[in-house]
C-alpha positions as CSV (number, residue, x, y, z in Angstrom):
1,M,-14.1,52.9,10.7
2,A,-16.1,50.7,13.3
3,Y,-14.9,48.3,16.0
4,L,-16.6,46.0,18.3
5,L,-16.4,46.4,22.0
6,S,-17.8,43.8,24.2
7,C,-19.8,44.5,27.4
8,P,-18.3,43.0,30.6
9,G,-21.9,42.8,31.9
10,C,-23.8,41.1,29.1
11,H,-21.2,40.2,26.9
12,R,-22.9,42.3,24.0
13,Q,-20.9,43.4,21.2
14,L,-21.4,47.0,20.6
15,E,-20.1,49.0,17.7
16,V,-17.9,52.0,18.2
17,S,-16.3,54.0,15.7
18,T,-13.0,55.9,16.0
19,G,-14.6,59.3,16.8
20,Q,-16.1,57.8,20.1
21,S,-12.5,56.8,21.2
22,G,-12.2,58.1,25.1
23,Q,-15.5,58.4,25.7
24,S,-18.4,56.4,27.6
25,L,-21.2,54.5,26.6
26,T,-24.2,52.9,28.2
27,C,-25.0,49.3,27.2
28,A,-28.6,48.0,26.8
29,C,-28.0,46.2,30.1
30,G,-27.3,49.5,32.1
31,N,-23.6,49.2,32.2
32,R,-21.4,51.9,31.6
33,I,-18.4,51.1,29.4
34,D,-15.5,53.6,28.7
35,V,-14.5,53.3,25.0
36,P,-10.5,52.7,24.9
37,T,-8.3,55.2,23.4
38,L,-7.7,55.4,19.7
39,R,-4.5,53.2,20.1
40,D,-6.1,50.5,22.0
41,L,-9.3,50.5,19.9
42,M,-7.3,49.6,16.6
43,G,-6.6,46.2,18.8
44,L,-10.3,45.5,18.8
45,P,-12.0,43.4,16.1
46,R,-13.3,45.4,13.3
47,A,-17.3,45.6,12.9
48,D,-17.2,45.6,9.0
49,A,-14.4,42.9,8.9
50,P,-15.6,39.8,7.0
51,A,-16.3,36.9,9.5
52,P,-13.4,34.5,9.2
53,A,-14.2,31.4,6.9
54,A,-14.9,28.4,9.2
55,A,-12.2,25.9,8.7
56,S,-13.2,22.5,7.0
57,A,-13.6,19.7,9.4
58,W,-11.9,17.4,6.8
59,S,-8.4,18.4,5.9
60,V,-5.7,16.6,4.0
61,G,-4.3,15.4,7.2
62,H,-7.6,13.7,8.0
63,G,-7.5,12.0,4.4
64,I,-3.9,10.6,4.9
65,V,-4.8,9.3,8.4
66,L,-8.0,7.4,6.7
67,L,-5.9,6.1,4.0
68,G,-2.9,5.0,6.3
69,V,-5.3,3.1,8.5
70,L,-6.9,1.5,5.4
71,V,-3.5,0.4,4.1
72,A,-2.4,-0.8,7.6
73,V,-5.6,-2.7,8.3
74,A,-5.7,-4.3,5.0
75,A,-2.1,-5.4,4.8
76,G,-2.2,-6.6,8.3
77,A,-5.2,-8.7,7.6
78,F,-3.5,-10.1,4.4
79,S,-0.4,-11.0,6.3
80,L,-2.4,-12.6,9.0
81,Y,-4.2,-14.6,6.5
82,L,-0.8,-15.8,4.8
83,K,0.4,-16.6,8.4
84,F,-2.2,-19.0,9.1
85,R,-2.3,-20.4,5.6
86,S,1.5,-21.3,5.5
87,P,2.5,-24.9,6.7
88,A,3.7,-25.5,10.0
89,E,6.9,-27.3,8.8
90,L,7.6,-28.9,5.3
91,V,9.3,-31.9,6.5
92,T,11.1,-32.7,9.5
93,I,14.1,-35.1,8.8
94,E,16.9,-36.4,11.1
95,A,20.5,-35.9,10.0
96,Q,21.6,-38.8,8.1
97,D,24.7,-40.8,9.2
98,F,27.2,-40.1,6.4
99,D,29.8,-42.3,8.0
100,R,28.4,-45.3,6.5
101,Y,28.7,-44.1,3.1
102,S,31.4,-44.9,0.6
103,P,33.3,-41.8,-0.9
104,A,31.1,-42.2,-4.2
105,Q,27.8,-42.6,-2.2
106,A,28.7,-39.3,0.0
107,W,29.7,-37.3,-3.2
108,D,26.4,-38.4,-4.6
109,A,24.4,-37.5,-1.5
110,W,26.2,-34.3,-1.2
111,D,25.5,-33.2,-4.9
112,K,21.9,-34.1,-4.2
113,L,21.8,-31.9,-1.2
114,K,21.7,-28.7,-3.0
115,L,18.8,-27.5,-0.7
116,G,20.6,-27.6,2.5
117,I,21.3,-29.8,5.4
118,D,18.7,-31.7,6.8
119,V,16.8,-31.9,3.6
120,P,16.0,-35.6,2.4
121,V,17.7,-37.0,-0.6
122,L,14.4,-37.6,-2.6
123,E,14.2,-39.4,-5.9
124,G,11.3,-39.1,-8.7
125,Q,8.0,-37.8,-7.8
126,R,8.6,-37.2,-4.2
127,A,11.5,-34.9,-5.0
128,V,9.5,-32.9,-7.5
129,E,6.5,-32.4,-4.8
130,Y,9.2,-31.4,-2.2
131,Q,10.6,-28.8,-4.5
132,K,7.0,-27.5,-5.3
133,A,6.4,-27.3,-1.5
134,I,9.6,-25.3,-0.9
135,D,8.8,-23.0,-3.8
136,A,5.6,-22.5,-2.8
137,D,6.6,-21.8,1.2
138,R,9.3,-19.3,-0.5
139,R,6.6,-17.4,-2.3
140,L,4.5,-17.2,0.6
141,Q,7.4,-15.9,2.7
142,R,7.7,-13.1,-0.1
143,W,4.1,-12.4,0.1
144,E,4.3,-11.9,3.9
145,M,7.2,-9.6,3.8
146,V,5.3,-7.4,1.0
147,A,2.3,-7.3,3.5
148,Y,4.7,-6.4,6.4
149,V,6.2,-3.4,4.5
150,L,2.6,-2.3,3.3
151,T,1.6,-2.4,7.1
152,A,4.6,-0.2,8.0
153,V,3.8,2.1,5.2
154,G,0.1,2.5,6.4
155,L,1.4,3.2,9.7
156,L,3.8,5.7,8.7
157,M,1.3,7.4,6.7
158,T,-1.3,7.4,9.7
159,G,1.5,9.1,11.8
160,W,2.4,11.7,9.0
161,G,-1.3,12.5,8.7
162,I,-1.7,13.0,12.5
163,Y,1.4,15.3,12.5
164,L,-0.2,17.2,9.9
165,I,-3.2,17.6,11.7
166,F,-1.5,18.8,14.9
167,N,0.5,21.0,12.7
168,Q,-2.3,22.7,11.0
169,R,-4.2,23.3,14.3
170,A,-1.2,24.7,15.9
171,A,-0.9,27.4,12.9
172,R,-4.4,28.4,13.3
173,G,-3.9,29.4,16.9
174,P,-5.9,28.9,20.0
175,R,-9.6,28.2,19.2
176,G,-9.2,28.5,15.3
177,K,-8.7,32.4,15.5
178,G,-5.6,32.5,13.2
179,R,-2.3,33.9,14.1
180,P,-1.8,37.5,15.1
181,T,-0.2,39.7,12.5
């Protein structure tokens, strides 16, 4: 069985066999090298061992990071679009003075204020338009929430992918040489 021994002078890899253990060799650079004992020789890399396969530059972790960044950026851009598209305020109305109403008028006004306080009591077409505006604003708010959740999912995916990349590098050991067995 052959092993590779490195010359300390020129760093050339010399092939030595188990039969040469304990002897001395002369490198092409002229440096004398002592071949280790059989026990220490087995700790050296084998000459006939196949070279370790090069790790792919692109891993699953990298794909997850890319997908997470794309989802986060797209959802963030969509949420900004929705934010700038939404109206500043639907209607600004001062509170009405209900002290002037008779009990029947107050009951009627209360019945019409189903949307909440400081909402105008509107009749006919204005009431329909106002209700449409409120419905549109609620839909917009739901889509904004979906965009925020998708942004968070994208950021979590990015973090998970980064974790996988570093975990994979730690498993390979220093300089990608693999863990000792």
